[in-house]
ChimeraX commands (.cxc) that place a marker at each C-alpha (Angstrom):
marker #1 position -12.90,6.94,11.09 radius 0.5
marker #1 position -13.21,6.60,7.31 radius 0.5
marker #1 position -16.76,4.97,7.87 radius 0.5
marker #1 position -17.71,7.63,10.40 radius 0.5
marker #1 position -16.80,10.27,7.89 radius 0.5
marker #1 position -18.75,8.77,4.98 radius 0.5
marker #1 position -21.67,8.62,7.20 radius 0.5
marker #1 position -21.23,12.44,8.18 radius 0.5
marker #1 position -20.52,13.52,4.51 radius 0.5
marker #1 position -22.18,11.09,2.33 radius 0.5
marker #1 position -19.24,9.23,1.11 radius 0.5
marker #1 position -17.93,5.98,0.15 radius 0.5
marker #1 position -14.66,4.13,1.32 radius 0.5
marker #1 position -11.79,3.40,-1.30 radius 0.5
marker #1 position -9.02,1.22,0.20 radius 0.5
marker #1 position -5.68,2.36,-0.37 radius 0.5
marker #1 position -3.88,-0.73,0.93 radius 0.5
marker #1 position -1.58,-2.81,-1.21 radius 0.5
marker #1 position -2.67,-6.16,0.55 radius 0.5
marker #1 position -6.22,-5.70,1.10 radius 0.5
marker #1 position -6.79,-5.94,-2.65 radius 0.5
marker #1 position -6.11,-9.63,-2.41 radius 0.5
marker #1 position -9.01,-12.26,-1.96 radius 0.5
marker #1 position -8.63,-14.59,0.81 radius 0.5
marker #1 position -6.44,-12.40,3.04 radius 0.5
marker #1 position -8.98,-10.99,5.43 radius 0.5
marker #1 position -7.11,-11.57,8.78 radius 0.5
marker #1 position -3.58,-10.84,8.06 radius 0.5
marker #1 position -4.44,-7.53,6.22 radius 0.5
marker #1 position -7.15,-6.49,8.94 radius 0.5
marker #1 position -9.61,-6.00,5.98 radius 0.5
marker #1 position -12.86,-4.50,7.23 radius 0.5
marker #1 position -15.56,-6.87,8.14 radius 0.5
marker #1 position -19.23,-6.39,7.07 radius 0.5
marker #1 position -19.82,-5.16,10.67 radius 0.5
marker #1 position -17.12,-2.68,10.46 radius 0.5
marker #1 position -18.24,-1.37,7.09 radius 0.5
marker #1 position -21.50,-0.62,8.79 radius 0.5
marker #1 position -23.46,-0.34,5.48 radius 0.5
marker #1 position -20.96,1.96,3.87 radius 0.5
marker #1 position -19.95,0.87,0.26 radius 0.5
marker #1 position -16.22,-0.12,0.26 radius 0.5
marker #1 position -14.06,-0.40,-2.98 radius 0.5
marker #1 position -10.76,-2.06,-3.82 radius 0.5
marker #1 position -11.05,-4.68,-1.12 radius 0.5
marker #1 position -10.60,-8.37,-2.39 radius 0.5
marker #1 position -10.73,-7.39,-6.08 radius 0.5
marker #1 position -7.51,-9.47,-7.12 radius 0.5
marker #1 position -6.41,-13.04,-7.22 radius 0.5
marker #1 position -3.33,-13.63,-4.73 radius 0.5
marker #1 position -1.40,-14.97,-7.50 radius 0.5
marker #1 position -1.33,-11.56,-9.21 radius 0.5
marker #1 position 1.27,-9.00,-8.46 radius 0.5
marker #1 position -0.18,-5.50,-8.78 radius 0.5
marker #1 position 1.87,-2.51,-9.84 radius 0.5
marker #1 position 1.02,1.00,-8.64 radius 0.5
marker #1 position -0.16,1.73,-12.16 radius 0.5
marker #1 position -2.79,-0.96,-12.21 radius 0.5
marker #1 position -3.89,0.05,-8.86 radius 0.5
marker #1 position -4.38,3.58,-9.92 radius 0.5
marker #1 position -6.29,2.71,-13.02 radius 0.5
marker #1 position -8.70,0.47,-11.14 radius 0.5
marker #1 position -8.94,2.67,-7.97 radius 0.5
marker #1 position -9.49,5.93,-10.10 radius 0.5
marker #1 position -12.34,4.27,-11.96 radius 0.5
marker #1 position -14.03,3.89,-8.40 radius 0.5
marker #1 position -13.39,7.38,-7.46 radius 0.5
marker #1 position -14.85,8.75,-10.68 radius 0.5
marker #1 position -17.92,6.62,-10.30 radius 0.5
marker #1 position -18.55,7.93,-6.64 radius 0.5
marker #1 position -18.18,11.39,-7.81 radius 0.5
marker #1 position -20.68,10.89,-10.75 radius 0.5
marker #1 position -23.23,9.74,-8.12 radius 0.5
marker #1 position -22.64,12.81,-6.12 radius 0.5
marker #1 position -20.84,11.14,-3.31 radius 0.5
marker #1 position -17.51,11.80,-1.51 radius 0.5
marker #1 position -14.62,9.39,-2.04 radius 0.5
marker #1 position -12.97,8.81,1.30 radius 0.5
marker #1 position -9.47,7.17,0.58 radius 0.5
marker #1 position -8.52,4.79,3.62 radius 0.5
marker #1 position -5.25,3.08,4.17 radius 0.5
marker #1 position -1.50,3.46,4.59 radius 0.5
marker #1 position 0.24,2.59,1.30 radius 0.5
marker #1 position 1.56,6.12,0.81 radius 0.5
marker #1 position 2.83,5.61,-2.78 radius 0.5
marker #1 position -0.57,4.37,-4.04 radius 0.5
marker #1 position -2.26,7.21,-2.24 radius 0.5
marker #1 position 0.02,10.03,-3.56 radius 0.5
marker #1 position -0.25,8.47,-7.18 radius 0.5
marker #1 position -4.02,8.16,-6.96 radius 0.5
marker #1 position -4.45,11.71,-5.79 radius 0.5
marker #1 position -2.09,13.13,-8.34 radius 0.5
marker #1 position -3.40,11.17,-11.10 radius 0.5
marker #1 position 0.06,10.05,-12.21 radius 0.5
marker #1 position 0.72,9.02,-15.69 radius 0.5
marker #1 position 2.94,5.80,-15.90 radius 0.5
marker #1 position 5.55,4.92,-18.37 radius 0.5
marker #1 position 4.51,1.66,-20.51 radius 0.5
marker #1 position 5.78,-1.51,-19.61 radius 0.5
marker #1 position 4.75,-4.19,-16.86 radius 0.5
marker #1 position 5.83,-7.82,-15.80 radius 0.5
marker #1 position 5.38,-10.13,-18.63 radius 0.5
marker #1 position 5.91,-7.91,-21.54 radius 0.5
marker #1 position 8.69,-8.39,-24.14 radius 0.5
marker #1 position 11.06,-5.77,-22.70 radius 0.5
marker #1 position 10.75,-7.10,-19.19 radius 0.5
marker #1 position 10.97,-10.68,-20.09 radius 0.5
marker #1 position 14.29,-9.93,-21.96 radius 0.5
marker #1 position 15.62,-7.85,-19.16 radius 0.5
marker #1 position 14.81,-10.70,-16.74 radius 0.5
marker #1 position 16.67,-13.17,-18.95 radius 0.5
marker #1 position 19.76,-10.84,-18.87 radius 0.5
marker #1 position 19.45,-10.35,-15.12 radius 0.5
marker #1 position 19.53,-14.31,-14.74 radius 0.5
marker #1 position 22.51,-14.66,-17.14 radius 0.5
marker #1 position 24.58,-11.48,-16.60 radius 0.5
marker #1 position 23.82,-10.53,-13.05 radius 0.5
marker #1 position 22.41,-7.42,-11.62 radius 0.5
marker #1 position 25.85,-5.50,-11.57 radius 0.5
marker #1 position 25.98,-5.38,-15.35 radius 0.5
marker #1 position 22.43,-3.95,-15.66 radius 0.5
marker #1 position 23.16,-1.44,-13.12 radius 0.5
marker #1 position 26.13,-0.26,-14.81 radius 0.5
marker #1 position 24.22,-0.02,-18.09 radius 0.5
marker #1 position 21.55,2.08,-16.34 radius 0.5
marker #1 position 24.39,4.38,-15.01 radius 0.5
marker #1 position 25.47,5.07,-18.61 radius 0.5
marker #1 position 21.94,5.82,-19.44 radius 0.5
marker #1 position 20.48,7.49,-16.45 radius 0.5
marker #1 position 23.21,8.24,-13.90 radius 0.5
marker #1 position 20.80,10.17,-11.65 radius 0.5
marker #1 position 18.45,7.05,-11.34 radius 0.5
marker #1 position 21.49,4.69,-11.01 radius 0.5
marker #1 position 23.02,6.59,-8.08 radius 0.5
marker #1 position 19.90,6.17,-6.03 radius 0.5
marker #1 position 19.74,2.19,-6.48 radius 0.5
marker #1 position 21.62,-0.51,-4.89 radius 0.5
marker #1 position 22.33,-3.87,-6.30 radius 0.5
marker #1 position 19.46,-5.25,-4.27 radius 0.5
marker #1 position 17.22,-2.96,-5.96 radius 0.5
marker #1 position 16.60,-5.50,-8.71 radius 0.5
marker #1 position 12.96,-4.53,-9.63 radius 0.5
marker #1 position 13.67,-0.84,-9.75 radius 0.5
marker #1 position 16.80,-1.44,-12.01 radius 0.5
marker #1 position 14.69,-3.43,-14.23 radius 0.5
marker #1 position 11.81,-0.93,-14.43 radius 0.5
marker #1 position 14.16,1.99,-15.13 radius 0.5
marker #1 position 15.75,0.03,-18.06 radius 0.5
marker #1 position 12.37,-1.13,-19.25 radius 0.5
marker #1 position 10.99,2.33,-19.27 radius 0.5
marker #1 position 14.05,3.54,-21.43 radius 0.5
marker #1 position 13.78,0.64,-23.79 radius 0.5
marker #1 position 10.18,1.15,-24.55 radius 0.5
marker #1 position 10.17,4.90,-24.58 radius 0.5
marker #1 position 13.47,6.30,-25.27 radius 0.5
marker #1 position 13.01,8.47,-22.16 radius 0.5
marker #1 position 14.82,7.89,-18.82 radius 0.5
marker #1 position 12.76,7.34,-15.79 radius 0.5
marker #1 position 14.37,10.39,-14.34 radius 0.5
marker #1 position 12.93,12.45,-17.06 radius 0.5
marker #1 position 9.43,10.83,-16.90 radius 0.5
marker #1 position 9.27,11.40,-13.13 radius 0.5
marker #1 position 10.22,14.86,-13.38 radius 0.5
marker #1 position 7.53,15.58,-15.81 radius 0.5
marker #1 position 4.85,13.91,-13.62 radius 0.5
marker #1 position 5.92,15.89,-10.58 radius 0.5
marker #1 position 5.38,19.14,-12.56 radius 0.5
marker #1 position 1.89,18.50,-13.41 radius 0.5
marker #1 position -0.71,19.66,-10.88 radius 0.5
marker #1 position -2.59,16.97,-8.77 radius 0.5
marker #1 position -5.87,15.60,-10.47 radius 0.5
marker #1 position -7.69,15.78,-7.25 radius 0.5
marker #1 position -8.00,18.38,-4.67 radius 0.5
marker #1 position -7.59,16.45,-1.42 radius 0.5
marker #1 position -7.89,16.84,2.25 radius 0.5
marker #1 position -5.72,14.67,4.46 radius 0.5
marker #1 position -6.30,13.43,8.05 radius 0.5
marker #1 position -3.67,11.51,9.75 radius 0.5
marker #1 position -4.00,9.51,12.90 radius 0.5
marker #1 position -1.08,8.86,15.46 radius 0.5
marker #1 position -0.47,8.51,19.12 radius 0.5
marker #1 position 0.98,11.04,21.42 radius 0.5
marker #1 position 3.09,8.44,23.21 radius 0.5
marker #1 position 5.00,6.09,20.65 radius 0.5
marker #1 position 4.72,3.23,23.28 radius 0.5
marker #1 position 1.03,3.32,22.93 radius 0.5
marker #1 position 1.41,2.67,19.17 radius 0.5
marker #1 position 3.71,-0.09,19.82 radius 0.5
marker #1 position 1.38,-1.57,22.26 radius 0.5
marker #1 position -1.64,-1.29,19.95 radius 0.5
marker #1 position 0.33,-2.97,17.05 radius 0.5
marker #1 position 1.11,-6.00,19.42 radius 0.5
marker #1 position -2.53,-6.30,20.34 radius 0.5
marker #1 position -3.46,-6.22,16.88 radius 0.5
marker #1 position -1.00,-8.96,15.96 radius 0.5
marker #1 position -2.18,-11.18,18.79 radius 0.5
marker #1 position -5.83,-10.78,17.65 radius 0.5
marker #1 position -4.84,-11.89,14.05 radius 0.5
marker #1 position -3.29,-15.03,15.27 radius 0.5
marker #1 position -6.34,-15.67,17.47 radius 0.5
marker #1 position -8.53,-15.29,14.45 radius 0.5
marker #1 position -6.62,-18.08,12.67 radius 0.5
marker #1 position -3.76,-16.32,10.71 radius 0.5
marker #1 position -1.97,-19.45,10.39 radius 0.5
marker #1 position -4.93,-21.27,8.85 radius 0.5
marker #1 position -5.61,-18.45,6.38 radius 0.5
marker #1 position -1.89,-18.96,5.36 radius 0.5
marker #1 position -2.52,-22.77,5.02 radius 0.5
marker #1 position -5.71,-22.22,2.85 radius 0.5
marker #1 position -3.84,-19.88,0.45 radius 0.5
marker #1 position -1.15,-22.58,0.10 radius 0.5
marker #1 position -3.83,-25.31,-0.26 radius 0.5
marker #1 position -5.41,-23.10,-3.07 radius 0.5
marker #1 position -2.40,-23.43,-5.22 radius 0.5
marker #1 position -0.66,-20.06,-4.42 radius 0.5
marker #1 position 3.09,-20.40,-4.86 radius 0.5
marker #1 position 5.09,-19.63,-1.76 radius 0.5
marker #1 position 6.95,-16.87,-3.59 radius 0.5
marker #1 position 3.85,-15.13,-4.55 radius 0.5
marker #1 position 3.83,-11.35,-3.73 radius 0.5
marker #1 position 0.93,-11.77,-1.56 radius 0.5
marker #1 position 2.78,-14.07,0.90 radius 0.5
marker #1 position 5.62,-11.69,1.25 radius 0.5
marker #1 position 3.32,-9.39,3.22 radius 0.5
marker #1 position 4.05,-9.00,6.83 radius 0.5
marker #1 position 2.39,-11.67,8.88 radius 0.5
marker #1 position 1.94,-14.03,5.88 radius 0.5
marker #1 position 5.72,-14.29,5.21 radius 0.5
marker #1 position 6.36,-15.31,8.91 radius 0.5
marker #1 position 3.49,-17.62,9.24 radius 0.5
marker #1 position 4.46,-19.30,6.04 radius 0.5
marker #1 position 7.56,-20.10,7.85 radius 0.5
marker #1 position 5.48,-21.77,10.46 radius 0.5
marker #1 position 3.63,-23.80,7.97 radius 0.5
marker #1 position 6.94,-25.10,6.59 radius 0.5
marker #1 position 8.37,-25.76,10.09 radius 0.5
marker #1 position 11.07,-23.25,9.85 radius 0.5
marker #1 position 9.73,-21.06,12.71 radius 0.5
marker #1 position 7.86,-21.74,15.85 radius 0.5
marker #1 position 4.51,-19.97,16.13 radius 0.5
marker #1 position 6.12,-17.85,19.18 radius 0.5
marker #1 position 9.02,-16.78,17.02 radius 0.5
marker #1 position 6.73,-15.71,14.11 radius 0.5
marker #1 position 4.54,-13.61,16.48 radius 0.5
marker #1 position 7.56,-11.71,17.88 radius 0.5
marker #1 position 8.75,-11.28,14.14 radius 0.5
marker #1 position 5.40,-10.02,12.95 radius 0.5
marker #1 position 5.24,-7.51,15.72 radius 0.5
marker #1 position 8.85,-6.26,15.11 radius 0.5
marker #1 position 8.04,-5.90,11.29 radius 0.5
marker #1 position 4.77,-4.10,11.89 radius 0.5
marker #1 position 6.26,-1.62,14.36 radius 0.5
marker #1 position 9.21,-0.82,11.55 radius 0.5
marker #1 position 6.43,-0.71,8.97 radius 0.5
marker #1 position 4.30,1.67,11.08 radius 0.5
marker #1 position 7.54,3.98,11.63 radius 0.5
marker #1 position 8.17,4.03,7.73 radius 0.5
marker #1 position 4.32,4.99,7.19 radius 0.5
marker #1 position 4.70,7.91,9.45 radius 0.5
marker #1 position 7.97,8.94,7.87 radius 0.5
marker #1 position 6.28,8.92,4.38 radius 0.5
marker #1 position 3.07,10.56,5.72 radius 0.5
marker #1 position 5.05,13.46,7.42 radius 0.5
marker #1 position 6.59,14.42,4.20 radius 0.5
marker #1 position 2.93,15.94,3.33 radius 0.5
marker #1 position 2.53,19.31,4.93 radius 0.5
marker #1 position -1.18,19.41,4.18 radius 0.5
marker #1 position -2.00,16.55,6.76 radius 0.5
marker #1 position -4.15,17.38,9.64 radius 0.5
marker #1 position -2.96,15.28,12.42 radius 0.5
marker #1 position -5.23,13.79,15.22 radius 0.5
marker #1 position -3.29,12.34,18.12 radius 0.5
marker #1 position -4.65,9.61,20.22 radius 0.5
marker #1 position -3.84,9.25,23.96 radius 0.5
marker #1 position -3.00,5.69,25.15 radius 0.5
marker #1 position -6.96,4.95,24.93 radius 0.5
marker #1 position -8.27,6.83,21.93 radius 0.5
marker #1 position -11.18,8.99,22.42 radius 0.5
marker #1 position -12.87,8.15,19.09 radius 0.5
marker #1 position -15.81,10.66,19.68 radius 0.5
marker #1 position -13.39,13.64,20.38 radius 0.5
marker #1 position -11.46,12.50,17.17 radius 0.5
marker #1 position -14.37,12.30,14.96 radius 0.5
marker #1 position -15.44,15.76,16.11 radius 0.5
marker #1 position -12.02,17.12,15.46 radius 0.5
marker #1 position -11.89,15.69,11.91 radius 0.5
marker #1 position -15.51,16.97,11.20 radius 0.5
marker #1 position -14.58,20.37,12.22 radius 0.5
marker #1 position -11.53,20.41,10.10 radius 0.5
marker #1 position -13.35,19.22,6.98 radius 0.5
marker #1 position -16.29,21.54,7.55 radius 0.5
marker #1 position -13.97,24.47,7.85 radius 0.5
marker #1 position -12.48,23.63,4.44 radius 0.5
marker #1 position -15.92,23.53,2.70 radius 0.5
marker #1 position -17.23,20.06,2.97 radius 0.5
marker #1 position -20.94,19.81,3.96 radius 0.5
marker link #1:1,2 radius 0.2
marker link #1:2,3 radius 0.2
marker link #1:3,4 radius 0.2
marker link #1:4,5 radius 0.2
marker link #1:5,6 radius 0.2
marker link #1:6,7 radius 0.2
marker link #1:7,8 radius 0.2
marker link #1:8,9 radius 0.2
marker link #1:9,10 radius 0.2
marker link #1:10,11 radius 0.2
marker link #1:11,12 radius 0.2
marker link #1:12,13 radius 0.2
marker link #1:13,14 radius 0.2
marker link #1:14,15 radius 0.2
marker link #1:15,16 radius 0.2
marker link #1:16,17 radius 0.2
marker link #1:17,18 radius 0.2
marker link #1:18,19 radius 0.2
marker link #1:19,20 radius 0.2
marker link #1:20,21 radius 0.2
marker link #1:21,22 radius 0.2
marker link #1:22,23 radius 0.2
marker link #1:23,24 radius 0.2
marker link #1:24,25 radius 0.2
marker link #1:25,26 radius 0.2
marker link #1:26,27 radius 0.2
marker link #1:27,28 radius 0.2
marker link #1:28,29 radius 0.2
marker link #1:29,30 radius 0.2
marker link #1:30,31 radius 0.2
marker link #1:31,32 radius 0.2
marker link #1:32,33 radius 0.2
marker link #1:33,34 radius 0.2
marker link #1:34,35 radius 0.2
marker link #1:35,36 radius 0.2
marker link #1:36,37 radius 0.2
marker link #1:37,38 radius 0.2
marker link #1:38,39 radius 0.2
marker link #1:39,40 radius 0.2
marker link #1:40,41 radius 0.2
marker link #1:41,42 radius 0.2
marker link #1:42,43 radius 0.2
marker link #1:43,44 radius 0.2
marker link #1:44,45 radius 0.2
marker link #1:45,46 radius 0.2
marker link #1:46,47 radius 0.2
marker link #1:47,48 radius 0.2
marker link #1:48,49 radius 0.2
marker link #1:49,50 radius 0.2
marker link #1:50,51 radius 0.2
marker link #1:51,52 radius 0.2
marker link #1:52,53 radius 0.2
marker link #1:53,54 radius 0.2
marker link #1:54,55 radius 0.2
marker link #1:55,56 radius 0.2
marker link #1:56,57 radius 0.2
marker link #1:57,58 radius 0.2
marker link #1:58,59 radius 0.2
marker link #1:59,60 radius 0.2
marker link #1:60,61 radius 0.2
marker link #1:61,62 radius 0.2
marker link #1:62,63 radius 0.2
marker link #1:63,64 radius 0.2
marker link #1:64,65 radius 0.2
marker link #1:65,66 radius 0.2
marker link #1:66,67 radius 0.2
marker link #1:67,68 radius 0.2
marker link #1:68,69 radius 0.2
marker link #1:69,70 radius 0.2
marker link #1:70,71 radius 0.2
marker link #1:71,72 radius 0.2
marker link #1:72,73 radius 0.2
marker link #1:73,74 radius 0.2
marker link #1:74,75 radius 0.2
marker link #1:75,76 radius 0.2
marker link #1:76,77 radius 0.2
marker link #1:77,78 radius 0.2
marker link #1:78,79 radius 0.2
marker link #1:79,80 radius 0.2
marker link #1:80,81 radius 0.2
marker link #1:81,82 radius 0.2
marker link #1:82,83 radius 0.2
marker link #1:83,84 radius 0.2
marker link #1:84,85 radius 0.2
marker link #1:85,86 radius 0.2
marker link #1:86,87 radius 0.2
marker link #1:87,88 radius 0.2
marker link #1:88,89 radius 0.2
marker link #1:89,90 radius 0.2
marker link #1:90,91 radius 0.2
marker link #1:91,92 radius 0.2
marker link #1:92,93 radius 0.2
marker link #1:93,94 radius 0.2
marker link #1:94,95 radius 0.2
marker link #1:95,96 radius 0.2
marker link #1:96,97 radius 0.2
marker link #1:97,98 radius 0.2
marker link #1:98,99 radius 0.2
marker link #1:99,100 radius 0.2
marker link #1:100,101 radius 0.2
marker link #1:101,102 radius 0.2
marker link #1:102,103 radius 0.2
marker link #1:103,104 radius 0.2
marker link #1:104,105 radius 0.2
marker link #1:105,106 radius 0.2
marker link #1:106,107 radius 0.2
marker link #1:107,108 radius 0.2
marker link #1:108,109 radius 0.2
marker link #1:109,110 radius 0.2
marker link #1:110,111 radius 0.2
marker link #1:111,112 radius 0.2
marker link #1:112,113 radius 0.2
marker link #1:113,114 radius 0.2
marker link #1:114,115 radius 0.2
marker link #1:115,116 radius 0.2
marker link #1:116,117 radius 0.2
marker link #1:117,118 radius 0.2
marker link #1:118,119 radius 0.2
marker link #1:119,120 radius 0.2
marker link #1:120,121 radius 0.2
marker link #1:121,122 radius 0.2
marker link #1:122,123 radius 0.2
marker link #1:123,124 radius 0.2
marker link #1:124,125 radius 0.2
marker link #1:125,126 radius 0.2
marker link #1:126,127 radius 0.2
marker link #1:127,128 radius 0.2
marker link #1:128,129 radius 0.2
marker link #1:129,130 radius 0.2
marker link #1:130,131 radius 0.2
marker link #1:131,132 radius 0.2
marker link #1:132,133 radius 0.2
marker link #1:133,134 radius 0.2
marker link #1:134,135 radius 0.2
marker link #1:135,136 radius 0.2
marker link #1:136,137 radius 0.2
marker link #1:137,138 radius 0.2
marker link #1:138,139 radius 0.2
marker link #1:139,140 radius 0.2
marker link #1:140,141 radius 0.2
marker link #1:141,142 radius 0.2
marker link #1:142,143 radius 0.2
marker link #1:143,144 radius 0.2
marker link #1:144,145 radius 0.2
marker link #1:145,146 radius 0.2
marker link #1:146,147 radius 0.2
marker link #1:147,148 radius 0.2
marker link #1:148,149 radius 0.2
marker link #1:149,150 radius 0.2
marker link #1:150,151 radius 0.2
marker link #1:151,152 radius 0.2
marker link #1:152,153 radius 0.2
marker link #1:153,154 radius 0.2
marker link #1:154,155 radius 0.2
marker link #1:155,156 radius 0.2
marker link #1:156,157 radius 0.2
marker link #1:157,158 radius 0.2
marker link #1:158,159 radius 0.2
marker link #1:159,160 radius 0.2
marker link #1:160,161 radius 0.2
marker link #1:161,162 radius 0.2
marker link #1:162,163 radius 0.2
marker link #1:163,164 radius 0.2
marker link #1:164,165 radius 0.2
marker link #1:165,166 radius 0.2
marker link #1:166,167 radius 0.2
marker link #1:167,168 radius 0.2
marker link #1:168,169 radius 0.2
marker link #1:169,170 radius 0.2
marker link #1:170,171 radius 0.2
marker link #1:171,172 radius 0.2
marker link #1:172,173 radius 0.2
marker link #1:173,174 radius 0.2
marker link #1:174,175 radius 0.2
marker link #1:175,176 radius 0.2
marker link #1:176,177 radius 0.2
marker link #1:177,178 radius 0.2
marker link #1:178,179 radius 0.2
marker link #1:179,180 radius 0.2
marker link #1:180,181 radius 0.2
marker link #1:181,182 radius 0.2
marker link #1:182,183 radius 0.2
marker link #1:183,184 radius 0.2
marker link #1:184,185 radius 0.2
marker link #1:185,186 radius 0.2
marker link #1:186,187 radius 0.2
marker link #1:187,188 radius 0.2
marker link #1:188,189 radius 0.2
marker link #1:189,190 radius 0.2
marker link #1:190,191 radius 0.2
marker link #1:191,192 radius 0.2
marker link #1:192,193 radius 0.2
marker link #1:193,194 radius 0.2
marker link #1:194,195 radius 0.2
marker link #1:195,196 radius 0.2
marker link #1:196,197 radius 0.2
marker link #1:197,198 radius 0.2
marker link #1:198,199 radius 0.2
marker link #1:199,200 radius 0.2
marker link #1:200,201 radius 0.2
marker link #1:201,202 radius 0.2
marker link #1:202,203 radius 0.2
marker link #1:203,204 radius 0.2
marker link #1:204,205 radius 0.2
marker link #1:205,206 radius 0.2
marker link #1:206,207 radius 0.2
marker link #1:207,208 radius 0.2
marker link #1:208,209 radius 0.2
marker link #1:209,210 radius 0.2
marker link #1:210,211 radius 0.2
marker link #1:211,212 radius 0.2
marker link #1:212,213 radius 0.2
marker link #1:213,214 radius 0.2
marker link #1:214,215 radius 0.2
marker link #1:215,216 radius 0.2
marker link #1:216,217 radius 0.2
marker link #1:217,218 radius 0.2
marker link #1:218,219 radius 0.2
marker link #1:219,220 radius 0.2
marker link #1:220,221 radius 0.2
marker link #1:221,222 radius 0.2
marker link #1:222,223 radius 0.2
marker link #1:223,224 radius 0.2
marker link #1:224,225 radius 0.2
marker link #1:225,226 radius 0.2
marker link #1:226,227 radius 0.2
marker link #1:227,228 radius 0.2
marker link #1:228,229 radius 0.2
marker link #1:229,230 radius 0.2
marker link #1:230,231 radius 0.2
marker link #1:231,232 radius 0.2
marker link #1:232,233 radius 0.2
marker link #1:233,234 radius 0.2
marker link #1:234,235 radius 0.2
marker link #1:235,236 radius 0.2
marker link #1:236,237 radius 0.2
marker link #1:237,238 radius 0.2
marker link #1:238,239 radius 0.2
marker link #1:239,240 radius 0.2
marker link #1:240,241 radius 0.2
marker link #1:241,242 radius 0.2
marker link #1:242,243 radius 0.2
marker link #1:243,244 radius 0.2
marker link #1:244,245 radius 0.2
marker link #1:245,246 radius 0.2
marker link #1:246,247 radius 0.2
marker link #1:247,248 radius 0.2
marker link #1:248,249 radius 0.2
marker link #1:249,250 radius 0.2
marker link #1:250,251 radius 0.2
marker link #1:251,252 radius 0.2
marker link #1:252,253 radius 0.2
marker link #1:253,254 radius 0.2
marker link #1:254,255 radius 0.2
marker link #1:255,256 radius 0.2
marker link #1:256,257 radius 0.2
marker link #1:257,258 radius 0.2
marker link #1:258,259 radius 0.2
marker link #1:259,260 radius 0.2
marker link #1:260,261 radius 0.2
marker link #1:261,262 radius 0.2
marker link #1:262,263 radius 0.2
marker link #1:263,264 radius 0.2
marker link #1:264,265 radius 0.2
marker link #1:265,266 radius 0.2
marker link #1:266,267 radius 0.2
marker link #1:267,268 radius 0.2
marker link #1:268,269 radius 0.2
marker link #1:269,270 radius 0.2
marker link #1:270,271 radius 0.2
marker link #1:271,272 radius 0.2
marker link #1:272,273 radius 0.2
marker link #1:273,274 radius 0.2
marker link #1:274,275 radius 0.2
marker link #1:275,276 radius 0.2
marker link #1:276,277 radius 0.2
marker link #1:277,278 radius 0.2
marker link #1:278,279 radius 0.2
marker link #1:279,280 radius 0.2
marker link #1:280,281 radius 0.2
marker link #1:281,282 radius 0.2
marker link #1:282,283 radius 0.2
marker link #1:283,284 radius 0.2
marker link #1:284,285 radius 0.2
marker link #1:285,286 radius 0.2
marker link #1:286,287 radius 0.2
marker link #1:287,288 radius 0.2
marker link #1:288,289 radius 0.2
marker link #1:289,290 radius 0.2
marker link #1:290,291 radius 0.2
marker link #1:291,292 radius 0.2
marker link #1:292,293 radius 0.2
marker link #1:293,294 radius 0.2
marker link #1:294,295 radius 0.2
marker link #1:295,296 radius 0.2
view
């Protein structure tokens, strides 16, 4: 749909997928092939080493540069993907508090986490920012560290920072199109077929090649759905059949979370597929919607 709309309106695709950014992860992320791109320029695909762990802030910085370049050339940025947090941050133009993995404050907090435990850090956050602490669980180690890191570097709580961010108007005026199925079972069936296709295309071999390249087994990239399960296969912890069933289950659960996130946005124009999607009708629907709102 993204490619077709680019062709209709003179656009270029910007991927909003937190795993398609990594090189060497084409099969498990369903990254578009050259045939699927169909001559339309695509951005933010295979731009990062799998050893890296990207934050939303880093993604927005890089992706926004792509959006600005597309606009400067008189083209339309078409954002495609399902990582809702990244999409919202890019459209809003969120400003992020300083700090990132590897900096002094984070390293000190990580050492404290290892020596004192997460409960001590969460209690410290409760004294500094009770509103943020109330939303976090002991398992939310990364978010606890991030909240303390922001306070250590800025003197401002993450609750106050986020509130100021929400008050600012969005940087871009966006039109949203969402795709879903009338019957939830049709969505589940499509996900299952997608997983089977990935396995047939060589997902296990892709995981083995990533490991052979020196990628640590605990790398963020290998925690993605599909990669995590087939890492288990490569290590003899799961059979391929068990991994396939697990990937299908986790993918269905993730799709549900995606829909929950997207439905919080009242501005999305939804297109609903029947069991067999009528793409021509869907494209016509999307085109009419965008044209009615001023795109030419």
